[in-house]
C-alpha positions as CSV (number, residue, x, y, z in Angstrom):
1,M,119.2,111.4,93.2
2,I,120.0,110.0,96.6
3,G,121.4,106.8,95.1
4,M,123.5,108.7,92.6
5,A,124.8,111.0,95.2
6,L,125.9,108.0,97.3
7,G,127.5,106.3,94.2
8,W,125.0,103.4,94.2
9,G,124.1,101.4,91.2
10,I,120.7,101.1,89.6
11,T,119.3,98.3,91.6
12,P,120.0,99.7,95.1
13,T,118.7,103.1,93.9
14,I,115.5,101.6,92.7
15,A,115.1,99.6,96.0
16,L,115.6,102.9,97.9
17,A,113.0,104.6,95.8
18,V,110.5,101.9,96.3
19,A,111.1,101.8,100.0
20,L,110.7,105.5,100.3
21,A,107.5,105.4,98.2
22,F,105.9,102.9,100.5
23,L,107.1,104.8,103.6
24,Y,105.8,108.2,102.5
25,G,102.6,106.7,100.9
26,Y,101.7,105.0,104.2
27,A,102.6,107.9,106.3
28,L,100.7,110.5,104.2
29,S,97.6,108.2,104.1
30,T,97.7,107.5,107.9
31,L,97.8,111.1,109.1
32,P,94.2,112.1,108.1
33,L,92.9,108.9,109.7
34,L,94.8,109.7,113.0
35,S,93.3,113.3,112.8
36,A,89.8,111.7,112.6
37,A,90.5,110.0,116.0
38,L,91.1,106.5,114.6
39,G,93.6,104.5,116.6
40,F,97.1,104.1,115.3
41,F,96.9,100.4,114.6
42,A,93.4,100.6,113.2
43,A,94.5,103.4,110.9
44,L,97.6,101.5,109.8
45,S,95.6,98.4,109.0
46,V,93.2,100.5,106.8
47,V,96.1,102.1,105.0
48,F,97.9,98.8,104.4
49,A,94.7,97.4,102.9
50,A,93.9,100.4,100.8
51,E,97.3,101.6,99.6
52,T,99.6,98.6,99.2
53,L,98.2,97.6,95.7
54,S,98.1,101.2,94.6
55,I,101.7,102.0,95.6
56,A,103.0,98.6,94.3
57,T,101.3,99.2,90.9
58,M,102.7,102.7,90.7
59,E,106.2,101.6,91.5
60,V,106.2,98.6,89.0
61,V,105.0,100.8,86.2
62,D,107.3,103.6,87.0
63,N,110.4,101.4,87.2
64,L,109.5,99.5,84.0
65,V,109.2,102.8,82.2
66,M,112.2,104.6,83.8
67,A,114.7,101.7,84.2
């Protein structure tokens, strides 16, 4: 909806959606680790290792079905 509101085409809109998915996925996964007193960079490295493949797979499948 953001891309449509800005008058963007399909490709920039998909790129924005993927970027936001990674941003929010990493952020929401990092918060509990920070609450558990894990350091910021340690938490971020765990999240990158654990979530990158999951988010990438979700986005590829979603964009193949929707686009």
